N, C-alpha and C positions, 0 to 999 in steps of 0.2 A: 397102612394102619392109621396114620394121622388123618388122612382124608376120610376114612370110615368114622373115626371119632367125631370129626367136625360135622359130618352128615347126621350122625346120631344125635349130637347136641342140638342141631337145628330142628330135627324132628321132635325132640323132647320139648323144645321151646314152643313149637306150634301145638303139639299134642292135642289135636282137635277132638272134641266130643263128636261132632258130625261135620264133615266137609265133603263137598261134591267131588267124587272121584273124577279125575281128568287125565286122560292119556297124553303122551307127548304130542301125538298128532293133533289132539283137540286143542292143546295149548298153542300150537303153531297156527291154528285156525282162528284163534281169538282176535277180536278187533283191537287194534292198537289205539290207545288214547294218548293225547298230548299230556305231558307231565304237569303242565301249567294251565290254569284257567284265567284268561285275560279279563281285566276289568272292563266294565262298560264305558269307562271314562279315561281320558288321556292322563298320562303322568301318575297313574295309580298302579302300583306293582301288582303282578298276577298272584294268584293263590295256587297252592298245590292241589293236584287232582287225586282223589281216591276212587278205586274201582271195585266192582264186584268180581267174583271168581271167573266170570265169563269174559272179562276184558283183561288186557295187559297194558301197562303204563310204560311209555317210552322212557329211556334212560336220560337223565339230565347229564350235562357235562360233569366230568370228574370233580371239578372245583366246587360245584354246587352239591353234588351227591355226597361229598364228605360232610356237609352240614346237616344231612338228614339223619338225625339221631333222636331216638325215643327212649325216655326213661322207663324201664320196666318196673313193675310193682308186683307183689305177690297176689294182688287182686285184679291185675289186668286181665280181662276176659279174652278167651281165644278168638272170639269174633273180631275184637279190636286188633289183636296180634296179626291175624291173617290179613286184615285190611291195610295195616301200615306196611307190612312186608311187601305187599303187591305194589306199593308206591315207593319201594326201595329204601325204606327207613332201616337203619341199623339200630340194634338194641344196645343201651348203655346203662350202667349202674352209677356212672359219675353224676355229680350234682351240679355241674356248671355248663355243660356243652350240649344239652338236649333241647329240642324244640317243643316236644309234646310229652305229656304224661297222663295216663289213666290210672288213678290210684285212689286211696282212701281219702275221706274228708280229714282235715286237720284243723287244729286250733287256729283262730284268726291271726295271731302274731306270726305264725309260720308262713303266711302269705307274703311277708316282707322279703323273704328270700328269693321270690320269683324275679327273674330278669325280664326285661322288656320284650325279649324275643321268645319267651317261654309261655306255654299255654297249658293250664291245669284244668281238669274236668270238674271243678267245684268253684263256687263263690263262698266267701266267708259269710257265716250267719244263716245259711239256709236250713240249719237245724230248727229254725223258728217255725218251719212247717214240716220238717223231716222227723222231728220227735212228736209223738202223738199228743203228749200233754201240751207242748207249745202250740201245735197246730190248733187244738181246740180252744186254747186261751185266746189266740189271735183272732180266730174266726168268731168267737163269742164277743170279743170287743167290737169287731166290725158289726155284728148283729145288733148290739146295744146302740151303736152310733147311727146305723143306717136303717135299722128295722128288720123285722122277720120277713117282710115281703121280698127284700133283696137277698137276705142271707138265711134261707130256710132249707138249705141243701145238706145239712148235717144233723144227725140225731142229737137229742138232749144228752149232754155230757157232764160228768163230774170228775174232778181230779182229787184223788185221796192222797194224804189225809186232810188236805185243806178244806174240801167241800163235804166232809162227812155229815155235818148237820143238815146241809141242804139236801143231800142224797137221802138221808133218813126220812126227811119230811116228804120228799117226792115219792119215795118207796111206799110210805104209809098212805099217801093220797091216791096212789095208783091202784091199790088193791092187790090181792094175792095171785091174780092170774097173769100179771105182767112178766115179761122176760127181760133180763139184762145181760149184757156181754161185758166181761172184764178183760182188760189187756194191760200188760206191762207197758210203761210209757216209752221204752226205747228198745223194744224187741222186734224181731222180724221172723218171717217164715212160719207164722202161726204159733210160735213158742209162747207158752204161758197163757193162751187165750182160752176162756171158758164161757159157756152160756149157763146162767143160773136163774133160779126163780125164788130162792129162799134167802132171807137175810143171814141165816146161819152159814150159808155157803160162801159168804164174803170173806176173803183173806183179810187179816187184820194188821200184819206187821210189815207190810212193804208198800211202796208207792204203787198206785193203780189208776187206770183210767176206767171209768164205769159209764156205759152208754145204754140208752134204751135200745133193745134189740129190734132190728127191722124184721118183724116176724111174718110179714106178708110180701115176700119177694116175688118177682116175676119168674115163672118156672118154664123150662123147656123140657118136654118129655118127663116132667115131674121133678127135675133137678134144679137146684139153686145154682147161680153162677155170678161171677163178677167180671169186670172189664179191666184190663191193664192198658192204660192210655199213656203213651210216651210223649212227654212234654219237654221241649228243649228251649232254654233261655240263653241267648247269645250276649245280652247286655241288660243291665239294670238301669242305666241312665245314659241314653233313653232306654226305656223298657221295650224289649223285643222278645216276643213269646211265640213259639211254633209248636204245633201238634202234628205228630206223624199220623198219616191218614189210615194206617193199619195198626193193629195191636193184637192182643191176645184175649180170648174169652176162656175163663178157667171155671170148670164145673166141679161142684161137689160130686163125689162118686157114689153116693147113696141117695135114693129118692127122698124128697123133703117131706117131713111131717111136722105139724105144729104141736104135737103132743108133748106134754111136759116130760114124759118118760124117755124121750129121745134126746134130751138136751146134752147128754154126755157123749153123744155120737159125733165125733169130730168130722168123720167122713160125710156127714149129712149137713152139718151147720157151718163148716169152714170150707172155703174154696181154694185155699193155698195149694199149689202144686206140690210143695215140699211135704205137705200133710197127706194129700190124697194119693200120691204115687205109692204109698205104703199099703194101700188097700188092694187086696187080691182081685177085686172087681174093677179096678181102674183100667180104662181102655185108652191106649195111646192113639194119636192121630198124626200122620205124617203129611197129610194133604192140605195145603193152605186154602183150597177151594171147597173142601168137603165139610159137611155139617154132620160129623160123626165123632165118636169118642168123647173124652172129657176135656179136650182142649181144642178150640177152634181159632181160626183167624178172625179178627174183628170184621173184615170185609165179608167173610162168609156169614157172620151173624146178621149184618145189615141186609144181605141178600135173602136170608131166611125170613127175617122179620118183614122185609118188603113184600115177600110172597104171601104173607098173612095180612097184608093191607096196612101195616104199621108205617107211620110217617117217620122214617129213620133220620131224615134231615132235621126234623124238630128235636129229636133226642140229641143229635150231634151238637146242635146249637146250644142246648141246655148244658151239655158237658163243657163246651167252650166257655160258657158263662161262669161255671164253677171254677174252671182252671184259671181264668183271668183274675177273678176276685181272690182266689187263694194265693196266687203269686203276688198280687198287690198287697196282701196282708203281710208278706215277708219283706216288702220293698224298703220300708224305712230302716230296718235293721241291717239289711245287706248293704245298702248304699252308705250308711254310716261307717260300717267296717271297711268297705272298699276305700273310702277316703282316708281312713286311718292306716291301712296296712298294705295296699296294693299300688304298685308304681303306675301301672297302665291298665285301662279297661280290657285291652287285648288279652291279658293273661288269664282271664277267667271265662268259663262257660260251663253249663251244667245240664245234664239229663235228669229228669224226674220221672218216676213211675207213679202215676195217679191210679189208685184203685177205686173204681166206681161200681155201685150196685144199682140195679133197676128194681123198683118195687112193682107191685101188681098193677099199678096204673102207668107204668113205664116212666115214672119220675126218677131221674138219676140222683143218687146220694153219694157223697164222698166218704170213703172209709178211712183212707190214710194216704200219705204221700211218702214215697221212698226216695231218698237222695242218693242211693246207690242201688238202683233197680237191677235185679238179676239179669245178666246177659248170657248165662249159660245156654248153650244150644244143644240140647240132648236129642232133639229129633229134627227131621228135615223141615218140619213146620216152624220150629223155633229158628232154625238157621235162615229160612227163607225170609222171615219177617225181620229178625234182628240183624241179619247180614245187610239187607237193603237199608235198614234204618241207620245203622252205624256208618255205612258208606255215605249216605246223604248227610248225616250229622257232621262228619269230618269235613265234607266239602263245604257245608254251610258255615262251619267254624272259621274258615278262611285262614288256614295256616300259610304263612309267608316265609320266604327265605330271608334270613336276617342279613344285616351288614356283617361282613366277615370279621371286622375288628371287634364285634360284640361277643364272638365266640371263639375265634382263633386269631393268631397274629395276622395282620393285614398282608395281602399278597402284593407283589411288586408291580404287577401289571394285570389288567383285565381287558377283555374284549368289550365291545359296545353291548353285545348281548348279555355278557356277564354283569356289567354295571347296571343294566336295566333290571336284572334279577335281584340285585343287592341293594335296591333302594330302601328296603327294610322297613322297620316298624317305628323308627324314631318319631314319625309324625303321629303315631297312635298313642303316645304317652299323654298324660293328663294335659289338656290344652292350657296354654298360658294366654288367657283371654286378654285382649286389649281393653282399655278403659271404655271404648265405645261399645264393644261387645257386651261388657258388663252392664252398661247403661241400657242397652236394648233388652237384655234379659230381665233386669229389674223392672223395666217399664211394663213388660207383659206379665210379670208375676205379682205385681202390686195393685192391679186394678180390681177394685172390690166388686164392681157390678159389670164385669166384662160379658159381652155376648158374642155370638158367632161372627157378626160383622166386624167386631173389634179384633178377635183372634185371627180372622182371615188375613188381616194386614201384616201378620208376622212374615209372610212370604214376599212382601213388597220390597224389602231390602234384605238381601242375604249376606251375612257376614262370612268371612273365610271359614270359621268353625261350623256355621250352618251348612255350608257347601260340603265340607268334609263329612259331616254326619249324614247328610242326605245321600251323598255318593256311596258311602259305606252301606247304608240301608238298602239302596237300590241294588248294589252288587250282591248283597246277601240274598235279597229276594230272587235274584237271577240264578242263584246256586241252590235253591231250596229243595230241589228234587221232589220227593213225595211228602215233604213237610208242608203244612199249611200255616201261614202266619196268621195268628189270631189277635195279636196286639203288636203294633197299631193296625187298625183296619178302617174301612170306611165308616164303621159304627163305633169307633173307639171313644168318641166324645163322651158318651154316657158313663164311661168308667173313670174319667179324669177326676170326678168328685170323690172317688173312694181313696185317692192317695192322701196320706197324712200330710205331705208337703207337696205343693204343686211343683212340677219340674218343667223348665223351659223347653227342653228338647222333646218332651212328650207332647207339648202343645205344638211345636214345630212339625213333628211327624204326623200328628193328628190332622193338622191343616193340609199338609202335603197329600195325605191319603184322600181326604175329602175332595181335593181339587183334581188329583190325577189318577185315582184308582181305576177309572174306566178307560184311561189311555196313558199307560205308563210310558210308552215310547215318546209321546208328546212331552210329558213331564221331564223325562231324562234328557232329551236333546234340546228342547227349547229353553229350559231353565237352568240346565247344569253344564252342558257340553261347552258352552261359551264362558262359563264362570270357572270351572275346575282348573283350566290351564292358567288362569290369572292369579290364583291365590298365592302362589309362591312369591311372585314379584309385585304383588298388588301394592304393598306399602311403599315400594321403591318408585312406582310409576303414577300412583293416584293418591291425592290427598283425601284418603278415605274418611277421616273424622269430619272434615268439612262437608263432604258429600252426604254422609250419614245424617247430619243435622240439618241439611239444607232441603227444604221442600219447595224452594223457589228455583225451578229448573226450566230452562228453555228447551226447545225440542229440535232435534236433528234426525236425519234418517240415514242409517247405514245399511249396507247390503246384508242380507240374511246369510249367516255363516253355515257352511257345510250342509247345504240343502240336500245333497245326495245321500246323506245318512238317514233321512226321514222315510218312514214307511208311506205307502200309498194312501193310507187312511188319514194322513195329516195334510192332504192337499187342500183342505178347506182353510188352512192357515195361510198367512201371507207367504207367497211363493218366492218373492224376490226381495222384499223389503220389510224391515221392521222399524217402528219408531223407537228411537233411543233418546232418552232425556239426558241432557248435559248442561253444564254451565260453561259458556265461553269466557276465556280470560277477559276481564275488564268490562263484561257486558252488563247492562242495566237490567233490572228485573221488574216486571210490571206486577200489579196486584193480582191480576188474573192468573199469572203464572204461579203465584204463591198458593193458589187454591188447588193446584193439581196434586195428585197423590205422589208419595215418594216412589222413586223407581228402584229397580233391582240394581245390584252392583254393576253389572255389565251395562245396564242402561244409564248408569251414572258416569261412565267414562267419557272423557273428552275425546273429540275426533282425533286430536293429535296423539293422545295416549293410546287410542285404539290402533292408530297407525304405527306407533312405536312398538306395541305388542306384536303386530303383524310382521314388522321387519325383524323382530327378535326371534321369530319362528314359533312363538307360542300359539298363534292362531292358525297355523298351517298343519 
């Protein structure tokens, strides 16, 4: 009886809306995946692996498995529950010993309670784009500052009651044939939305968002539709933004008409699934490759439009532009609150749902941003897209097994494999920058007329914190699955001017992308693999401050390290030797040597120090 009750409780916990049926035989045939994803770099702990239903994840040793706890919430979607259970997480309602939580947004001071080993699916302050009124205020400020040419992707918007006089004038100037859409500032699922054309239809006694109605949408088979784009931010400083390459296309369930007489028909003018599912004419679709029914996969839409001769790549690029600029609009608020309330950047990540509409010219317009996008999987189509997306998101998030003493009493003994798993997240807390690192950052942030040639020198000398961020960024890129990183990218430079405050780490990653985007292997191994092992003991072995400020360096040659790790396409680089700059003790420096550029950290090491690192095992 007890076993039955436990099984029943487990079933209720998962209570899937849709889940692929799988026999025991099919489960046995599933490919087994390692529970851990190794880093690309030495001495960086692995991350936990999350699978789809068609894979099974190996069991970790009992000592590590006990640490896999997930705090359940009333809003944790089933697709998340299924994914964490496949990676052997146990559910907890306790507030101190969990590693992950998928829950509601909370007030900013609440983030102070997060421990360094915990990860919550929100950043403080993202309501600055998640609330409709804040979104339009922030985008409007950006438009005033940078012009309509850069910020012309949202309709004219008024926030009542503050803008009532401006709206009244615009209404009068626009004439009687214009249409407006009114929305509550903090609602969802189409609640409270109306399309109106008379001033007398305007509600008077509650806060409202009033927008020019996009009355000429692009139609497919006569129906209006919008796009749900999944955007994932892993970090705000440096800013790292990803977009999932698939999504949902949601159709209105009545054919569109521009007639004023139809404005009250929500099944015609609203595309929300929560609205249209109530229409008796709504047609479901369970095939993620089919262009049928009132919900499609985004990739199916691209295929359909491509068959009509539409340049879908251009549309996607325009949507990326909207996403990047909108996230940047929230950046100063989020980073300010992160510094005030969050112990470590590791603790926050967030999935956004961007709603985009295409007009008759296929220009994308932003409708709203959801900070808790629906992950309900009511059909096989939903599950196919959202299941893969959540699997890739959790892998991209980089969950790590913490040090045991952070969550449980320390164990008396550990094996070598156990200790390597428990290196934990201490190194991910807010960095305690050295004086020299602060000098470098200030140097690159205070140049008034800096150009690309100047900024490219940021890679010449890499500090330990530079190395940590670059390694973390490359590891993320390696785990991205079907996500596409849109910021930073090889073309990120054009977006740096939109930041209210310049950020050193954004400059660093931008230059890194420009230099190594076409050959990531070269960037990872030539510039990082020899630096990453050095960072822990760098201050013990190298007089880094003197080297950082010294541009007067003589040259030596040391053998190229770990050549066997390079791909064949790197054979055009020096195969056996690399020039390494150094200062020999007591050596004199000529004026010609002073003119040479500053080297990287590993290029700054003395031969004796390199030898010391080699004998200590750090370079083997």
